[in-house]
TORTI-366467 format. One record per residue (C-alpha): residue number from 0; x negated, y, z. Coordinates in steps of 0.1 Angstrom, whole numbers. Layout:
BEGIN
+-----+-------+-------+-------+
| pos |     x |     y |     z |
+-----+-------+-------+-------+
| NUM |     X |     Y |     Z |
...
+-----+-------+-------+-------+
//
This chain:
BEGIN
+-----+-------+-------+-------+
| pos |     x |     y |     z |
+-----+-------+-------+-------+
|   0 | -1106 |  1116 |  1181 |
|   1 | -1110 |  1153 |  1187 |
|   2 | -1129 |  1176 |  1163 |
|   3 | -1145 |  1210 |  1166 |
|   4 | -1142 |  1231 |  1135 |
|   5 | -1124 |  1218 |  1104 |
|   6 | -1133 |  1233 |  1071 |
|   7 | -1107 |  1227 |  1043 |
|   8 | -1119 |  1228 |  1007 |
|   9 | -1098 |  1218 |   976 |
|  10 | -1116 |  1185 |   972 |
|  11 | -1132 |  1177 |  1005 |
|  12 | -1123 |  1182 |  1042 |
|  13 | -1152 |  1188 |  1067 |
|  14 | -1147 |  1176 |  1103 |
|  15 | -1171 |  1187 |  1130 |
|  16 | -1176 |  1154 |  1149 |
|  17 | -1203 |  1168 |  1172 |
|  18 | -1218 |  1202 |  1177 |
|  19 | -1231 |  1212 |  1142 |
|  20 | -1225 |  1178 |  1127 |
|  21 | -1199 |  1176 |  1099 |
|  22 | -1184 |  1147 |  1081 |
|  23 | -1173 |  1155 |  1045 |
|  24 | -1143 |  1132 |  1038 |
|  25 | -1127 |  1127 |  1004 |
|  26 | -1091 |  1115 |   998 |
|  27 | -1097 |  1078 |   992 |
|  28 | -1083 |  1069 |   958 |
|  29 | -1107 |  1041 |   949 |
|  30 | -1142 |  1038 |   933 |
|  31 | -1164 |  1069 |   937 |
|  32 | -1141 |  1087 |   962 |
|  33 | -1169 |  1088 |   987 |
|  34 | -1178 |  1107 |  1019 |
|  35 | -1209 |  1127 |  1028 |
|  36 | -1219 |  1151 |  1055 |
|  37 | -1243 |  1176 |  1069 |
|  38 | -1261 |  1186 |  1101 |
|  39 | -1265 |  1223 |  1109 |
|  40 | -1293 |  1220 |  1133 |
|  41 | -1330 |  1231 |  1129 |
|  42 | -1338 |  1233 |  1092 |
|  43 | -1306 |  1215 |  1083 |
|  44 | -1299 |  1182 |  1066 |
|  45 | -1274 |  1168 |  1041 |
|  46 | -1265 |  1131 |  1039 |
|  47 | -1252 |  1122 |  1005 |
|  48 | -1239 |  1146 |   978 |
|  49 | -1208 |  1130 |   963 |
|  50 | -1202 |  1120 |   926 |
|  51 | -1203 |  1154 |   908 |
|  52 | -1215 |  1189 |   913 |
|  53 | -1180 |  1203 |   920 |
|  54 | -1177 |  1182 |   952 |
|  55 | -1213 |  1189 |   961 |
|  56 | -1208 |  1227 |   958 |
|  57 | -1180 |  1225 |   982 |
|  58 | -1204 |  1210 |  1008 |
|  59 | -1230 |  1237 |  1000 |
|  60 | -1203 |  1263 |  1006 |
|  61 | -1193 |  1247 |  1039 |
|  62 | -1230 |  1245 |  1050 |
|  63 | -1234 |  1282 |  1041 |
|  64 | -1203 |  1291 |  1062 |
|  65 | -1215 |  1275 |  1094 |
|  66 | -1252 |  1284 |  1090 |
|  67 | -1248 |  1321 |  1081 |
|  68 | -1259 |  1316 |  1046 |
|  69 | -1286 |  1290 |  1052 |
|  70 | -1296 |  1261 |  1030 |
|  71 | -1305 |  1226 |  1042 |
|  72 | -1342 |  1216 |  1041 |
|  73 | -1335 |  1179 |  1037 |
|  74 | -1312 |  1156 |  1016 |
|  75 | -1310 |  1119 |  1026 |
|  76 | -1292 |  1096 |  1001 |
|  77 | -1276 |  1065 |  1017 |
|  78 | -1283 |  1046 |   985 |
|  79 | -1286 |  1050 |   948 |
|  80 | -1249 |  1048 |   937 |
|  81 | -1236 |  1077 |   916 |
|  82 | -1209 |  1086 |   941 |
|  83 | -1235 |  1093 |   968 |
|  84 | -1264 |  1109 |   948 |
|  85 | -1252 |  1126 |   917 |
|  86 | -1245 |  1159 |   935 |
|  87 | -1282 |  1161 |   944 |
|  88 | -1288 |  1188 |   918 |
|  89 | -1268 |  1213 |   939 |
|  90 | -1295 |  1208 |   966 |
|  91 | -1325 |  1203 |   944 |
|  92 | -1345 |  1229 |   963 |
|  93 | -1343 |  1206 |   994 |
|  94 | -1367 |  1177 |  1001 |
|  95 | -1348 |  1147 |   988 |
|  96 | -1354 |  1114 |  1006 |
|  97 | -1344 |  1080 |   992 |
|  98 | -1352 |  1044 |   997 |
|  99 | -1381 |  1032 |   975 |
| 100 | -1357 |  1010 |   955 |
| 101 | -1332 |  1037 |   947 |
| 102 | -1348 |  1050 |   915 |
| 103 | -1352 |  1015 |   901 |
| 104 | -1316 |  1006 |   909 |
| 105 | -1301 |  1038 |   895 |
| 106 | -1313 |  1028 |   860 |
| 107 | -1282 |  1005 |   858 |
| 108 | -1261 |  1037 |   859 |
| 109 | -1260 |  1059 |   828 |
| 110 | -1248 |  1095 |   833 |
| 111 | -1241 |  1102 |   797 |
| 112 | -1221 |  1070 |   792 |
| 113 | -1201 |  1076 |   823 |
| 114 | -1194 |  1112 |   813 |
| 115 | -1181 |  1101 |   779 |
| 116 | -1159 |  1074 |   795 |
| 117 | -1143 |  1100 |   817 |
| 118 | -1137 |  1125 |   789 |
| 119 | -1122 |  1098 |   766 |
| 120 | -1097 |  1089 |   793 |
| 121 | -1081 |  1058 |   806 |
| 122 | -1059 |  1053 |   774 |
| 123 | -1086 |  1058 |   748 |
| 124 | -1085 |  1033 |   719 |
| 125 | -1122 |  1040 |   714 |
| 126 | -1131 |  1025 |   749 |
| 127 | -1135 |   989 |   759 |
| 128 | -1113 |   975 |   787 |
| 129 | -1141 |   980 |   812 |
| 130 | -1145 |  1016 |   801 |
| 131 | -1108 |  1023 |   804 |
| 132 | -1109 |  1008 |   839 |
| 133 | -1136 |  1031 |   850 |
| 134 | -1119 |  1061 |   834 |
| 135 | -1088 |  1055 |   855 |
| 136 | -1109 |  1051 |   886 |
| 137 | -1128 |  1083 |   879 |
| 138 | -1099 |  1106 |   873 |
| 139 | -1105 |  1138 |   892 |
| 140 | -1142 |  1140 |   886 |
| 141 | -1162 |  1160 |   861 |
| 142 | -1198 |  1151 |   854 |
| 143 | -1207 |  1184 |   837 |
| 144 | -1242 |  1194 |   846 |
| 145 | -1250 |  1162 |   865 |
| 146 | -1286 |  1150 |   863 |
| 147 | -1306 |  1124 |   882 |
| 148 | -1329 |  1142 |   906 |
| 149 | -1360 |  1123 |   915 |
| 150 | -1367 |  1120 |   952 |
| 151 | -1395 |  1140 |   968 |
| 152 | -1400 |  1112 |   994 |
| 153 | -1394 |  1075 |   989 |
| 154 | -1394 |  1054 |  1021 |
| 155 | -1395 |  1017 |  1029 |
| 156 | -1398 |  1019 |  1067 |
| 157 | -1377 |  1037 |  1093 |
| 158 | -1385 |  1074 |  1098 |
| 159 | -1376 |  1101 |  1123 |
| 160 | -1367 |  1137 |  1113 |
| 161 | -1367 |  1166 |  1138 |
| 162 | -1340 |  1192 |  1133 |
| 163 | -1349 |  1217 |  1160 |
| 164 | -1344 |  1199 |  1193 |
| 165 | -1323 |  1172 |  1176 |
| 166 | -1338 |  1138 |  1166 |
| 167 | -1324 |  1120 |  1135 |
| 168 | -1333 |  1084 |  1128 |
| 169 | -1333 |  1070 |  1093 |
| 170 | -1331 |  1032 |  1092 |
| 171 | -1339 |  1011 |  1062 |
| 172 | -1313 |   983 |  1063 |
| 173 | -1314 |   971 |  1027 |
| 174 | -1303 |   948 |  1012 |
| 175 | -1267 |   951 |  1024 |
| 176 | -1243 |   969 |  1001 |
| 177 | -1273 |   976 |   978 |
| 178 | -1311 |   973 |   977 |
| 179 | -1315 |  1009 |   989 |
| 180 | -1293 |  1013 |  1020 |
| 181 | -1303 |  1040 |  1045 |
| 182 | -1284 |  1047 |  1078 |
| 183 | -1287 |  1080 |  1096 |
| 184 | -1284 |  1077 |  1134 |
| 185 | -1282 |  1106 |  1158 |
| 186 | -1288 |  1090 |  1192 |
| 187 | -1280 |  1120 |  1214 |
| 188 | -1247 |  1126 |  1196 |
| 189 | -1240 |  1089 |  1191 |
| 190 | -1230 |  1096 |  1155 |
| 191 | -1238 |  1072 |  1127 |
| 192 | -1237 |  1081 |  1090 |
| 193 | -1234 |  1047 |  1075 |
| 194 | -1230 |  1052 |  1037 |
| 195 | -1216 |  1021 |  1020 |
| 196 | -1227 |   998 |  1048 |
| 197 | -1193 |  1007 |  1062 |
| 198 | -1161 |  1010 |  1041 |
| 199 | -1132 |  1019 |  1063 |
| 200 | -1099 |  1005 |  1052 |
| 201 | -1110 |   995 |  1017 |
| 202 | -1124 |   963 |  1004 |
| 203 | -1161 |   964 |  1005 |
| 204 | -1184 |   946 |   981 |
| 205 | -1221 |   938 |   980 |
| 206 | -1243 |   937 |   950 |
| 207 | -1265 |   909 |   965 |
| 208 | -1270 |   913 |  1002 |
| 209 | -1238 |   899 |  1017 |
| 210 | -1256 |   876 |  1042 |
| 211 | -1279 |   904 |  1054 |
| 212 | -1250 |   928 |  1055 |
| 213 | -1235 |   909 |  1084 |
| 214 | -1268 |   912 |  1103 |
| 215 | -1268 |   949 |  1097 |
| 216 | -1233 |   952 |  1111 |
| 217 | -1243 |   931 |  1141 |
| 218 | -1272 |   956 |  1146 |
| 219 | -1248 |   985 |  1145 |
| 220 | -1224 |   968 |  1170 |
| 221 | -1250 |   953 |  1194 |
| 222 | -1280 |   977 |  1192 |
| 223 | -1271 |  1011 |  1178 |
| 224 | -1236 |  1013 |  1194 |
| 225 | -1223 |  1045 |  1179 |
| 226 | -1192 |  1062 |  1192 |
| 227 | -1185 |  1079 |  1158 |
| 228 | -1191 |  1063 |  1124 |
| 229 | -1189 |  1082 |  1091 |
| 230 | -1183 |  1055 |  1065 |
| 231 | -1192 |  1057 |  1029 |
| 232 | -1155 |  1055 |  1020 |
| 233 | -1123 |  1060 |  1040 |
| 234 | -1116 |  1077 |  1073 |
| 235 | -1139 |  1085 |  1102 |
| 236 | -1139 |  1055 |  1126 |
| 237 | -1156 |  1038 |  1155 |
| 238 | -1170 |  1004 |  1163 |
| 239 | -1136 |   987 |  1161 |
| 240 | -1136 |   990 |  1124 |
| 241 | -1173 |   980 |  1121 |
| 242 | -1163 |   948 |  1139 |
| 243 | -1134 |   944 |  1115 |
| 244 | -1156 |   947 |  1085 |
| 245 | -1181 |   922 |  1099 |
| 246 | -1151 |   898 |  1105 |
| 247 | -1141 |   903 |  1069 |
| 248 | -1175 |   894 |  1056 |
| 249 | -1179 |   864 |  1079 |
| 250 | -1145 |   852 |  1067 |
| 251 | -1155 |   857 |  1031 |
| 252 | -1187 |   837 |  1035 |
| 253 | -1170 |   809 |  1054 |
| 254 | -1142 |   806 |  1029 |
| 255 | -1166 |   808 |  1000 |
| 256 | -1186 |   779 |  1014 |
| 257 | -1155 |   759 |  1022 |
| 258 | -1140 |   761 |   987 |
| 259 | -1172 |   763 |   965 |
| 260 | -1181 |   735 |   941 |
| 261 | -1203 |   733 |   911 |
| 262 | -1175 |   734 |   886 |
| 263 | -1153 |   762 |   900 |
| 264 | -1152 |   796 |   884 |
| 265 | -1153 |   829 |   903 |
| 266 | -1116 |   838 |   898 |
| 267 | -1103 |   803 |   908 |
| 268 | -1126 |   804 |   939 |
| 269 | -1114 |   839 |   949 |
| 270 | -1078 |   827 |   948 |
| 271 | -1087 |   800 |   974 |
| 272 | -1099 |   826 |   999 |
| 273 | -1076 |   835 |  1028 |
| 274 | -1075 |   872 |  1034 |
| 275 | -1042 |   873 |  1053 |
| 276 | -1058 |   894 |  1081 |
| 277 | -1070 |   921 |  1058 |
| 278 | -1040 |   929 |  1037 |
| 279 | -1039 |   965 |  1052 |
| 280 | -1071 |   973 |  1033 |
| 281 | -1068 |   991 |  1000 |
| 282 | -1074 |   972 |   968 |
| 283 | -1078 |   936 |   983 |
| 284 | -1082 |   923 |   947 |
| 285 | -1118 |   937 |   948 |
| 286 | -1127 |   906 |   967 |
| 287 | -1132 |   890 |   933 |
| 288 | -1163 |   912 |   926 |
| 289 | -1182 |   899 |   957 |
| 290 | -1172 |   863 |   951 |
| 291 | -1184 |   866 |   915 |
| 292 | -1217 |   879 |   927 |
| 293 | -1221 |   852 |   954 |
| 294 | -1213 |   825 |   929 |
| 295 | -1237 |   837 |   903 |
| 296 | -1264 |   841 |   929 |
| 297 | -1259 |   806 |   942 |
| 298 | -1263 |   793 |   907 |
| 299 | -1294 |   813 |   900 |
| 300 | -1277 |   836 |   874 |
| 301 | -1280 |   874 |   872 |
| 302 | -1256 |   885 |   899 |
| 303 | -1242 |   918 |   887 |
| 304 | -1206 |   916 |   872 |
| 305 | -1199 |   919 |   835 |
| 306 | -1178 |   950 |   838 |
| 307 | -1159 |   946 |   806 |
| 308 | -1145 |   914 |   820 |
| 309 | -1138 |   927 |   855 |
| 310 | -1105 |   947 |   848 |
| 311 | -1086 |   917 |   836 |
| 312 | -1099 |   896 |   865 |
| 313 | -1088 |   923 |   890 |
| 314 | -1053 |   925 |   874 |
| 315 | -1050 |   888 |   876 |
| 316 | -1061 |   888 |   912 |
| 317 | -1037 |   917 |   920 |
| 318 | -1007 |   898 |   906 |
| 319 | -1018 |   866 |   924 |
| 320 | -1021 |   884 |   958 |
| 321 |  -987 |   900 |   953 |
| 322 |  -972 |   866 |   946 |
| 323 |  -989 |   850 |   975 |
| 324 |  -985 |   877 |  1002 |
| 325 |  -957 |   899 |   989 |
| 326 |  -948 |   929 |  1010 |
| 327 |  -976 |   921 |  1035 |
| 328 |  -998 |   941 |  1013 |
| 329 |  -994 |   976 |  1026 |
| 330 |  -991 |  1007 |  1004 |
| 331 | -1020 |  1032 |  1007 |
| 332 | -1018 |  1070 |  1010 |
| 333 | -1050 |  1085 |   997 |
| 334 | -1046 |  1116 |  1019 |
| 335 | -1043 |  1095 |  1051 |
| 336 | -1081 |  1098 |  1056 |
| 337 | -1076 |  1135 |  1062 |
| 338 | -1052 |  1130 |  1092 |
+-----+-------+-------+-------+
//
């Protein structure tokens, strides 16, 4: 893939994937190392704002550089998750657009709690196992100054935005990864900003919408047909990876149905699932989270994980997968997404 300008910042690298269209790619180290991007056309638009203000400020700087000091008029958040919306304060003068369910969903995320977890660190005896897990995953972030910024516009239907002579389509595809997923499609440029509907090279999980997620990926493949996809995590990709992610989810659903019974627990069921074709993805043990959600949903239980229990389950799964697949599990270079 050829790029126009490339803007290198300490935390984020910005690739011009089409004229005036930039993908902001983070080195992928796990949870919350997310991507974003901006469009320097017309009044300007930012899609997602990273996990903290430091990353978001780098994107603001990059936007200023290519727009001769301008500021974007719009911010569109792909969904509610902290790693895609907590940098909004840097752009709070813009018109912020979210799915109508985003503000409701974000109440499951507590900024003050997460900030204290990061500051205590991954070895803190004051933290629970779940908190130490998150602290390790969030190393490299600083939540100083982060506030939840309420959207100016909440949408439930598809909308179009004009940026000069460029048309941008915002598609409501929830529920898929979350209940508030919004895609951004540029039909002329054939560029799709996908948020967490696409995870490139890393094990995706769904909060509740796994079955619908497959339909969304089918729509991207068969109807939208982008040439360039900016995933919520991982490297810039094309349709080949979107098809691979669909295959992963179809395999997961098939294997879940094959091995499910009314007595089995989530961890035991996860160990039954064959993921031999996806061992090149980072953190394959995260499969457990989606299986746990599917199992609870099937049994009519609250689907979200009990996060204090998750780290031990993931470590168990990691050891199991190493024992089962050995060196077929490939090492991961976080900086490979910048290549």
